[in-house]
Steps between C-alpha positions, in 0.01 A plus 500: 500500500615854433400841634586669172297439187736706287812312612338162439368589156829653392698196611269251329437687175827684443730203552712447183326262257182498713179425311142558622306179432162574656314752714166544671346841568812688388605706202832361385596762240729675750651459844328820611155365413567171682598691815197729472259209462650310793484813716138570409379162627718527811302807604204271576697386805739785585585361844675199347875546547623266228391627161627226268542123513799358316564130428757337272426161341810324368537166321795275427690579181424139397135598458558794271351324196180432696450865589405730214361836618137388493569200721689711754202736518264206557722363778529841663123547497448150639746574779326826594157337494609222735653755739182705504641794305195581294260783406786750487756658270809308401793517263695199367844584364761263359864565589775350287807599701574142612502159334198395703163595352316716750228760533425769755147546631407846621154522653293748696433377859170691485223333300235678293266524801764672713573195714850393591610172341614272786842374398681502835685184604444344159839326465384147598196527274713642219742207526211253480363673191841499331563133584159412358572684177841331466338158530201584281700643209816292535738786562849451635553613855687831487701532821590869504846494651599183317455679168742783582827517307727487804819545304408866465448562872737695724654327809229617741219385270678169443522445877131585537400238244732239653350568842151474356573160345669365814235617747214393273653155452558441872159637598325238289621224732578658838246444777616763752699820520778308676524252215486778241782686675719191535461401136572853380811522717640199319480711183671797660178697554392650830159632601408770748162588647384857537323541834285763663717676757253484789318168460764307308236393247645395166418751228706371212796293385807572290759277336872565454755344268848645500474877520147515359189495716136519389164493670306185420214699348753677275624168364143394429157578651474133594822516704382759753473392863124444499481292184813304583353414840186369334709300251695334783174420680358340185817295455478376859132413469563315172775296667279415796218394270737279305618337821145445619398353164798265506410380848141426394601296197406137554547512878385140553741360244790701640409405855480132404849532360621648827343214695675252270187312390570196284464568124141482380351498851272782609376590850145412596291413806508756780644764265146550372403636843747786472621510142660842548717403797802386303494779237461752781794356689704493181430867430595594853827308485409268787731221380810461288599244237673196639440163661152468642612444860741796514240771549251518786251682283512213253440256785193698599368504145566128456194421709264653242657317205457136406643317201 
């Protein structure tokens, strides 16, 4: 979002090799007319601080042949519709300053009735919409930073990208901040928390490699303290679920193996009275593998098994 209509329009339209592909409710014969038309609708809701919404949609260079101008317009309109950006002015402009086909969407956050278009906290929904479009149309996944020509970066930018890759890679598998820190240290990377001076509450996290240090949110929005914390929690929960699922798999068969039943023989008789006793004991780790008489818990369970 931007507070300046003029700055947004000038950036989108006056970029070298920019081409206006489509517009709604705007005169596109001049930059001045576009700004005037945007401003006129904004007056229906003068209290709104942000005067222009700006979104960039970028595809992989591998999909260039699939994306003539008309198709890019259709995809941009589909994206806006699914995000609830409708009944308002918009401008779709193609930029050709990179090898990746991409368009810029400029829209008025005030609709034709004067209402504000609710687009706050739309990142998760936006990601779902994009993922759905990638699957539906068979596009290649364009991973922003992975498409950058890093040979042209200066040392600080190179370090930032290397930090991004390292932290992102470790965060996909770490299940706690302690594990994340230990695994990063093995790669020569340290992390530091920013804390509130009075309460000690963690406000953010930064990562350092050599002489270069960057805030997590500067490396990538997903590497800020809040999102990283949620990622670590999801990793831990996924691991716990996997462990629980593994414990539930065929508990009777695994328990029979632990009790060293003869091949082809299955428990019966009194087990029917409490058929969950042995699986429950197995899940709780009541006994260990080994000879039947070596474990008191196994002795206790022997009384409910006959073969």
